[in-house]
Every structure is written in C-alpha cells, then in structure tokens.
VOGU-3710 file (C-alpha; in Angstrom, 3 decimals, decimal comma):
1> xxxxxxxxxx> -39,229/-21,686/-14,721  -37,103/-18,715/-13,772  -34,410/-17,390/-16,096  -30,791/-17,912/-15,121  -29,151/-14,854/-13,476  -27,361/-12,389/-15,674  -23,599/-12,986/-15,888  -22,046/-9,648/-14,766  -18,652/-8,679/-16,259  -15,645/-8,853/-13,875
11> xxxxxxxxxx> -15,267/-5,054/-13,932  -18,849/-4,600/-12,662  -18,120/-6,907/-9,696  -14,871/-5,078/-8,893  -16,724/-1,732/-8,833  -18,999/-3,041/-6,033  -16,015/-3,999/-3,835  -13,923/-1,465/-1,875  -11,686/0,793/-3,962  -10,612/3,401/-1,347
21> xxxxxxxxxx> -7,882/2,859/1,325  -8,893/2,537/4,942  -7,847/5,215/7,454  -4,272/5,046/8,717  -3,436/3,596/12,115  -0,339/4,453/14,171  1,436/1,393/15,475  4,782/0,695/17,179  7,311/-0,460/14,579  7,444/-4,043/15,792
31> xxxxxxxxxx> 3,601/-4,344/15,657  3,437/-2,756/12,234  5,395/-5,601/10,522  3,229/-7,299/7,880  1,125/-4,141/7,409  1,232/-1,491/4,699  2,722/2,011/5,141  0,123/4,732/4,737  2,682/7,431/3,787  6,302/7,645/2,797
41> xxxxxxxxxx> 8,621/7,014/5,702  11,321/9,708/5,870  14,543/10,059/7,830  13,920/12,209/10,884  17,432/13,659/10,530  20,759/12,802/8,886  21,651/9,147/9,110  23,884/8,489/10,885  23,485/11,717/12,858  27,246/11,718/13,662
51> xxxxxxxxxx> 30,277/9,788/12,347  30,322/6,210/13,495  32,852/3,400/13,402  32,620/0,803/10,611  35,159/-1,525/12,231  36,777/-2,318/15,513  39,853/-0,241/16,323  41,231/2,839/17,825  39,538/6,216/17,217  42,183/8,734/16,134
61> xxxxxxxxxx> 42,605/12,170/14,571  44,035/11,122/11,230  46,357/14,177/11,018  48,200/12,922/14,127  49,202/9,620/12,383  51,052/11,227/9,481  54,564/9,800/9,115  53,903/6,683/11,284  55,423/3,402/10,114  56,892/0,101/11,327
71> xxxxxxxxxx> 60,346/1,653/11,530  59,075/5,024/12,794  56,417/4,213/15,418  54,580/7,333/16,536  53,691/7,428/20,250  49,992/8,302/20,577  48,768/7,161/24,028  45,246/7,424/25,432  43,358/6,379/22,282  39,737/5,217/22,696
81> xxxxxxxxxx> 38,632/1,760/21,517  35,453/1,706/19,314  33,279/-0,993/17,830  31,150/-0,931/14,622  28,170/1,420/15,015  29,629/3,321/17,932  29,918/7,168/17,552  33,478/8,479/17,257  34,717/10,548/20,166  34,978/14,312/19,547
91> xxxxxxxxxx> 38,133/15,357/17,781  38,623/12,007/15,933  37,884/11,267/12,284  39,260/7,772/11,566  39,547/4,266/13,012  43,027/2,779/13,309  43,058/-1,038/12,866  43,909/-3,046/16,010  47,237/-4,304/14,584  48,385/-0,772/13,771
101> xxxxxxxxxx> 48,892/0,132/17,448  51,574/-1,459/19,539  52,634/-0,397/23,097  50,809/2,898/22,542  52,626/3,698/19,305  50,985/3,980/15,854  52,570/1,791/13,164  50,819/3,151/10,114  48,954/6,288/9,069  45,216/6,445/8,403
111> xxxxxxxxxx> 43,388/8,829/6,067  40,461/11,040/7,189  37,234/8,973/7,202  39,056/5,624/7,068  36,974/2,954/8,872  34,195/5,511/9,411  30,648/6,082/8,197  30,204/9,835/7,908  27,194/11,814/9,243  24,380/11,744/6,613
121> xxxxxxxxxx> 26,114/9,064/4,489  23,124/6,705/4,633  20,442/9,311/4,216  19,956/13,021/4,379  17,340/14,490/6,670  13,904/14,013/5,069  15,085/11,378/2,599  12,515/8,756/1,751  13,431/5,446/3,477  10,321/3,472/2,459
131> xxxxxxxxxx> 7,538/4,392/0,019  3,832/4,589/0,753  2,275/1,205/0,052  5,343/-0,704/1,228  4,480/-3,913/3,053  6,701/-3,823/6,176  8,812/-6,986/6,564  11,004/-8,194/9,506  14,073/-6,623/7,857  12,324/-3,228/8,308
141> xxxxxxxxxx> 12,938/-3,481/12,081  16,362/-2,054/11,153  14,522/1,295/10,880  14,609/1,403/14,657  18,338/2,252/14,294  17,168/5,464/12,528  15,102/6,482/15,590  11,809/5,386/14,076  9,655/3,917/16,860  6,171/4,065/15,341
151> xxxxxxxxxx> 4,694/4,271/11,847  1,341/5,026/10,109  -0,057/1,915/8,449  -3,303/0,874/6,778  -4,801/-2,326/8,203  -7,930/-3,554/6,415  -10,344/-5,508/8,589  -11,576/-8,710/6,890  -14,242/-11,092/8,161  -14,203/-14,690/7,034
161> xxxxxxxxxx> -17,394/-16,682/6,933  -16,649/-20,279/6,134  -13,528/-19,089/4,172  -10,924/-19,876/6,866  -8,677/-21,336/4,163  -7,952/-17,777/3,095  -6,807/-16,482/6,509  -3,117/-16,742/5,695  -3,580/-15,036/2,343  -5,522/-12,188/4,004
171> xxxxxxxxxx> -2,698/-11,624/6,518  -0,040/-11,811/3,793  -1,729/-8,782/2,207  -1,286/-6,688/5,346  -4,907/-7,101/6,552  -6,257/-8,592/9,822  -8,957/-11,169/10,319  -11,819/-9,800/12,538  -15,230/-10,921/13,709  -16,975/-7,552/13,837
181> xxxxxxxxxx> -17,031/-4,228/11,930  -15,214/-5,555/8,851  -14,289/-3,529/5,778  -14,917/-6,596/3,624  -16,469/-10,055/4,150  -15,200/-13,135/2,337  -17,858/-15,873/2,644  -18,293/-19,479/1,592  -21,790/-20,987/1,964  -23,404/-17,778/3,121
191> xxxxxxxxxx> -25,898/-15,761/1,153  -25,291/-11,966/1,124  -28,256/-9,745/1,925  -28,803/-7,996/-0,365  -27,363/-10,048/-3,194  -26,192/-7,454/-5,692  -24,575/-9,656/-8,356  -25,622/-13,309/-8,210  -23,347/-14,472/-11,041  -20,057/-13,232/-12,480
201> xxxxxxxxxx> -18,638/-14,094/-15,913  -15,351/-15,639/-14,793  -13,735/-19,023/-15,227  -13,191/-20,753/-12,813  -15,857/-18,918/-10,851  -19,239/-20,674/-10,777  -20,682/-19,600/-7,447  -18,903/-16,204/-7,259  -21,317/-13,443/-6,159  -21,194/-9,938/-4,689
211> xxxxxxxxxx> -23,531/-8,490/-2,028  -23,417/-7,250/1,562  -23,034/-9,107/4,868  -22,561/-7,705/8,382  -23,178/-4,299/6,937  -20,090/-4,514/4,711  -19,352/-5,385/1,101  -19,215/-9,123/0,737  -17,693/-11,529/-1,825  -19,342/-14,930/-1,924
221> xxxxxxxxxx> -16,754/-17,545/-2,912  -17,155/-21,132/-4,218  -16,237/-23,952/-1,835  -14,141/-25,806/-4,406  -10,475/-24,787/-3,707  -9,481/-24,037/-7,302  -12,516/-21,834/-7,915  -12,168/-20,242/-4,436  -8,540/-19,263/-5,225  -9,637/-17,877/-8,642
231> xxxxxxxxxx> -12,123/-15,681/-6,793  -9,379/-14,602/-4,445  -7,008/-13,696/-7,247  -9,525/-11,943/-9,481  -11,643/-10,100/-6,922  -10,632/-10,465/-3,233  -6,927/-9,680/-3,543  -7,396/-6,554/-5,646  -10,000/-5,324/-3,112  -7,649/-5,946/-0,184
241> xxxxxxxxxx> -4,839/-4,151/-1,900  -7,123/-1,155/-2,588  -8,107/-1,113/1,125  -4,443/-1,182/2,123  -3,325/1,442/-0,426  -1,032/-1,160/-1,950  -0,085/-1,455/-5,592  -1,189/-4,466/-7,719  1,204/-7,439/-7,923  4,146/-6,855/-10,245
251> xxxxxxxxxx> 3,703/-7,953/-13,843  6,171/-9,653/-16,147  6,281/-11,180/-19,617  6,092/-14,925/-20,232  5,980/-16,954/-23,469  3,172/-19,527/-23,612  4,309/-23,126/-24,162  0,813/-24,265/-25,255  -2,278/-22,796/-26,856  -4,794/-21,269/-24,371
261> xxxxxxxxxx> -8,404/-21,501/-25,513  -10,925/-19,281/-23,725  -14,715/-18,666/-24,320  -15,772/-15,209/-25,486  -17,627/-13,319/-22,765  -15,766/-14,847/-19,758  -12,683/-13,467/-17,979  -10,569/-16,541/-17,501  -7,739/-17,009/-14,992  -5,080/-19,515/-16,098
271> xxxxxxxxxx> -2,441/-20,743/-13,653  0,885/-21,279/-15,451  3,943/-23,293/-14,497  7,507/-22,027/-14,862  7,594/-23,510/-18,403  4,744/-21,301/-19,580  2,276/-24,242/-19,824  -0,958/-24,460/-17,758  -0,083/-25,768/-14,341  -1,549/-29,243/-13,573
281> xxxxxxxxxx> -3,872/-29,781/-10,622  -1,762/-29,550/-7,411  1,184/-28,409/-9,560  3,433/-25,458/-8,785  2,004/-22,139/-10,006  4,621/-19,719/-11,229  2,392/-17,039/-12,799  -1,228/-16,078/-13,394  -2,592/-15,138/-16,794  -5,893/-13,283/-17,015
291> xxxxxxxxxx> -7,562/-13,751/-20,451  -9,911/-10,814/-21,056  -13,577/-11,533/-21,864  -13,137/-10,333/-25,401  -10,454/-12,808/-26,407  -10,680/-16,415/-27,447  -7,327/-17,168/-25,966  -3,643/-17,180/-27,152  -1,626/-19,235/-29,564  1,357/-21,210/-28,317
301> xxxxxxxxx> 4,490/-19,044/-28,398  2,563/-15,840/-27,655  4,323/-13,545/-25,203  1,736/-12,482/-22,624  1,661/-10,322/-19,481  1,339/-12,267/-16,258  1,391/-11,526/-12,536  2,829/-13,287/-9,525  0,449/-15,634/-7,679
//
C-alpha cells in the first residue's frame, strides 16, 4: 500500500507558478480595455494643450468687456460662438454667457479665464495619468482626448482544460484565454506531466495539484465549484496578477461575527458575508479570509484582514 502524497505548503505551490510579468504588448487604446498597463501612462504634453471653452457662449477678450452692463451695453460685434471643449480663438481669454450678448452688445463683463479651462490645467506635460498595473476600463477611453492612441499592456495567455467555468474570471484579471502557447494552464480532470506537487495543504482544496501541461506551468483544480474557486483565489488569481504585473487585491479590516476554527497545518480560505460571518452555500460573498497554516482560527469579535473576492 503506497503512502499518501506529502501535503505541500501553499507557499511552495505558489513558488512553482509564474511570478514574473509577461512581456508588454502595444495595442490600440480601444483594444487595450480590460488589460493591464505595463508602464505608467504619462501626458504627452500639457492638457489641454491650449485654452478651451467650458461652456457654450461667445469667446471674448475679457479686457474689452470692462464697464459693460444692462444700462451701458457695450457694442462688440463679430464675436465667435464656442461650445464646451472647443479651443478659444486667438486673442480671447473668456467665454461670455449667451444671455450676456444682445444685438451685438455686451450686457455684463467677464473676468480673464471665466468659462475657460486653461492650458495645462488638467495635467502638465509628463504627468502620470495612470499608474503601471492599472486595469484599463471603458472610462479610460477618455484618454483618447489627450492624444493617446495606443498603450503598452501585459496580456497573460491562459489555457483552460476542462475549467471553462473560470473563463470570465481569467478575462476579468486582464488575461486572455488561448489554446496554444499559454503562460499558465488551469485544468480540471487532466493530469499534469510532470506532476510536481500532487497535494497541497489547503482547505477547501482536495484535488489541487501543480505540474506542467502543454509545456507551461499548470494548476490542477478540483471539479467541485467551491473547491475550484478556492484554488482560483489562493493560487490561480495571484499567478495571473503576477503575470500581468498587477497588485494583489486590496485588503481591508473586518470584525468576525462568529468563531472560525481551522486545523493546524492547513491554509484555509473562508468566504465571509457582509456581517462578518461565514457565507452560507450559494450566499453572497463580501470578503475572503485566509487563515494561515500555523493558526487554529480566530475567536468571534476578532478584527482580521480580508481581501475582496
């Protein structure tokens, strides 16, 4: 009768999975959405490059409106109409509201810069607009207004073998699902060759293993959804974030509503609800608590550090 496989610590398993970011790839801005910036994104010049209108109205030289009023209209014909975001014509420095001009005469004065966004007001040349490791979102398409047409991103290539359930999670981390030449394989029901760690001391986690498949590092995941997600959170997601050059999920403090008991020697992942109690099966998960292998758990009322699911 063969002896059961050695239960490897979680840290040993993580060390066998990717820890270095993949090479950057330059993509058009619209195709880079949902991928991770490889380097800080900086303003190519002052933003805006010239004064622009913040409101609809008439572009004027403010000095020419001094003394204007309802009872002392000041003739100022030939003014140019501007809309928000439009560059001011040369020689103008303010936007007169629509109601302040009647029959070509100004009815009120405006101060220099009124109704105007000045050159460089949003960002100086070279200012950091987005940090490295930022996951680009649809709102980042606004960067096109700064003249940014393409960006350098890191796009990990992940192969799924029987783990299609995780495809959406893989894409949410800025990676892409591929069939060939992966950086990492996530597999269910496949045996890595070679099998480097056949068992890992995590709970849930029976069936978690690390090896190689398709010439790439591979994480073998359990088929049971709860254990599969535990393997994703404890091992797969950290590996994907390392490949993308992305920081770990943000951490926060939460007070436990109930006692958490955990066996010594196992790293345990506990899904918590918003009330600080363990989330029931199919319940909403508000936070994830990782109990280290050296702890027997936490008493009710303990404030612990958790991360977003």
